[in-house]
N, C-alpha and C positions, 0 to 999 in steps of 0.2 A: 199566264200567271207566273209571276216572278217569285221564286222561293229564295229566301234569304237564309244563308247558313248561320246557325247560332255559333257565336264565338265560344271557344273552349273555356271552361272555368279557369280562373287564375290558379296557378299552382304555387305553393309556398316552397321555396328552395330549402332542401334538407341540408343541414350542415354536413360537409364531407368528413368522413371519419378518417383520422390519422392512421396510416398504416403502422402496424405493430413494429415492423422492422425499422421504419423511420424513427418512431418514438424510442425504440431501444437504442438506436444509434445516437440519438440526441442525449439520452440519459447517460450513455457511456462517455460521450464527449464532455458533458457537464461534470461527470465524476472526475475525469482527468483534470479538468480545470480547477475543480474544488480541491483535489489532492495537491495540485501544483501550488495553489494559494496557501494551503496548510504548510507545505514545505518551504515556501518563501518566508512565512512567519518563523518557522523553526530555524531557518538559515540566518535570519536576522538576529534571533536570540543567541545563536552560536557565535555570531560576530561580536555580540555584546558580552560574550564570555559569561553567560548566565549558567548557573549550575545545571547540568543536563538532567539529573534526576528530578529536580524541582520543576524544570520546564515540562518534562513528560508527565509528571504527576498532575500538574494543573491542567494540561491538555486532556488527560483522561478524566478529570473531574467533570468536564463538560458532558461527556457521554453518560457518566454515572448519574449526574443530576437530572438528566432528561429521560434516559431509558429506565432507570430505577423506579421513579414515581409512576411511569406509564405501566410497568409490569405490576407494581403494587395495586394500581387502580384496576387492572384486569383481574388480579387475584381476588380483590375485594368484591368484584362482581360475580365471583363464583367460578372463574376459569382456573382449571387445574394445570400445573406444570409438573407432570410426573417424570422427573429426570433421575435415572439410576445413579447411585453413588459412584459406580465404576466410571461412568461417562464423565461425571463431574471431576473425578480424580485425574483422568486423562487430560481434560481441558485445562484444569488448574495447573498441571505440570507444564503444558504447552504455553499457557499464559505467562508463567514464571520465566520460561526461556525467552519468550518474545519480548517481555519487558526488560529483562536484564541484559540479554544479548542483542535482541533486535532493536528495540526503540532507543535504548541507551547507546548502543553501538552506532546507530545511524546519526543520532544527535551529536555524538563526539566526532564522527567522521565529517559532518558538515563543517566543523570548525578546523579540521585538519586537512582534508583534501577538497572540500567544497561541494556545492550542490551539483555542479555540472558533471562531476565524476562519480559522486556517491549514488545518484539515482540510477544511471545505467547499470552500475555494478549490482545494486540491490535487485533490480528487476531481472537482469540477466541470470544471476545466480539463483534467484527465486524460481524462475521457470525451469532452469536446468535441474535444480535439486528436486523440484516437484515432479518432473518427469521421471527421474531416477527412483524417487521414493514410490511413486505410483507403480512403476514396473516391479519394484522389489516387494511391496506390501499388498498391492491391490490387483496385481496381474494385468496392469494396463501397459500394453506393449507399445513402444515408441515407433512411429513411422520413420521412414527415411528422412523426411523433411525435418522432423524433430531432432534426429541424430545429427544432421547437418547443422541445425540451429545451436545445439549444445557445443559442437565443435567451434562454431563461430564465436560463441560467448567465451569459451576458453581462450581462443586466439585474441579476442578483444581485451580480456583481462591482462594478457601478456603485453599487448600494445600499450594499454593504460599504465602498466607498471613501468615500462620503458619511458613513457612520456612523463610520468611523475619524477623519475630519476633525473631527466633532463630539465624539468621545470622547477626543481627544488630551490634553485637560487632566486626564482621569481614568485615564490609563494608567500611573500611578505604580507599580502592582504589577508591571509588566513591566520588568526591568532594562535591556533594550536600547532601550526607547522613549524616546529622549532628545529628539527633535524631530519635527515633522510630516513633514519630508523623510525621516527614518529610518523612520518608521512606513509611509510610502508605499513605501519601498524593501522593507520587510518584506512588504507586500502583493504587490509585484512578484516577490519571491523565492518566495512561496507559489505564485503562478501559474506561474513558471518551473519549479518542482518538478513540478507537474502535467504540464507539457509534456515534461519530461525523462523522466518515467515512461511517458508515451505513446510517446516515442521508443524506449525500451527494449522496450516491447511490440511495436512495429513491427519492431524488429531481431529479436526472437524469432520473430515471424511470418515474417519474410523468410528466416530460416535453418531454418524448419520442414521444408522439403524435404530438408535435409541430415540430418534425424533426429538432431539434437543432443539427448541426454538432458537432462531437466529438471535432474537433479542436477549435471551438468557445467555447465549455465548458472548455477545457483546458486553453485557453487564459483568460477566465473570472475568473476561480478559481485562477490561478497563478497571474493574474493581481491584483485581490483583495489582495492577499498576499503581493505583492510588495508595493502597496499603503499603506495598513493598517500597516503592519509590518515595512515598511520603516519609517512611521510616529512614531511608537513606538520606533524604534531604534534611531531616531533623538532626541526624548524627553529624552531617557535614556543616550545616548552616546554623543549627539551633533554632528554636522557636522564634527568637527575636529577629534572626536573619530572614526567616521565611515571611514574617509579618512586615518586614521592612521593604518588601519588594515594591519598586517604583510603580505607580499606576500605569504608566506607558508600557512598562515591561509586562505587567500583568495583562494588559490589553492584548499584546502580541501572543501571550500564552493562551488566553481564552479564545482568541481568533483562530489559532491553529487547531484547537479542539473542535470549534464550531465547523470550520471548513472540512476537517477530517470526518466528522459525523455526517455532514451533508454529502460528501463524496461517497461514503459507504452506502447511504440510502440510495443514491443515484445508481451505483454499480449493481446493487441488489435488484433494482427494478430493471436495469438494462439486461441483466442476465436472464430475467424472466421473459423478456421480449425478443431476444436475439440469441444467436448461437454462442457457445463458449469461445470458439476460435475468433469469431468476429469481435466479441467483447474484449478479448485479450489484445487483439491488434489495435483496437481503438484506445484501450487503456494504456497501451504502450506509447501513445502520443505524449503522455506526461513525462516520459523519459526525454524526448526531444525538447519539450517545453522547459523541463528542469535544466537541461544543458544550456539552452539559450538564455534562460533567466540568470543562471550562474555566471555566464560569461558577460552578458550585456548589462545586467542590473548590479551584480556584485563584483564585477571586474575581476573574475577569477582567472587565474593563469591558464593559458592553452598553447598548444603547439601542434604540429602535424601528427605526432604520435598519439596525443590525447584525442584529437578530433577524429582520427582514423579509428581509434578504439571505441569511441562513443558511437560513431556511425555504424561500425561493425556490430555493436551490441544491439542497436535499434533494428538492423537487418535481421539479426538472429532472433530477436523477439518476434518479429513479424513472420518468421518462418515456422515458428512453433505450431504444430498441428494438434488436433484433439487426439488424446490417447485412445487406443483400441483395446477393449476388454475382451480377452480371449479365454475360453474354457478349454484347457488342454485335454480334459478327459474325453471330449467328443469332437474336438477340433472346430467347434462352432464359434462364431463371432457375434 
């Protein structure tokens, strides 16, 4: 008697789940690309010598017009946002500093020293200042790697300063680079931008115990920008000048805001799926992208000093390690 084996029932292939680490890495890289696209738009506007305050105001309007209605819809559905006034005060102060010192400073620096130099300085100083602020206020002690990274960033700023001095005669492509002193002020503005962003990060960290939703923070920071920078734009340009903005110019402004918001959404998701150190290293890729775009697309001046400083900044950013929170009272970590 011959027995025939029954064929196994057909199985349906289950879709393979994407690893969280891979998805987080993808989100961080997409964030870097989105932020780079936003910076390309802002650099284009700086080259057109558009009023910086008006540029940033319109950029922030994009976030306000999207996040604001979304929060209103959640509130109408009964969701409560119990945010203490003290936390709002801290965030509003930080938002004012970020808008007036950070965003305005970076936009002005784009027209004075260019994208290739501004972005490494902003990132390098931001991480270095964040580490020092974390150590002073939150008892987050820096590892040896992070101390070395800060030293490299400081050395990189020195190299970039020397490179700018040598490149001053060939900065004609930048409309704001009228003299050596103005170029050095652009360098200082880029560094101040990084410090302002670090201050905002510290304010967000300080108010974390109040459980302020990220969307509320975004709306507050961008809303302050719309109000304050809109007022500055009105004083400098007048209502007629603001309304006379060319459609193509307005498109660049709106695109910068859209890419900036997309980049923010991707980095938030990336931070949820991967480690902080991994996200910082991946996010640092926009420094290299910004430098490459500035030199290749906008024909920004470069020399060995500048290139060495940019490279050293990227290495320093990659060296930054996650801070260690230490309780000195019992020596535990």
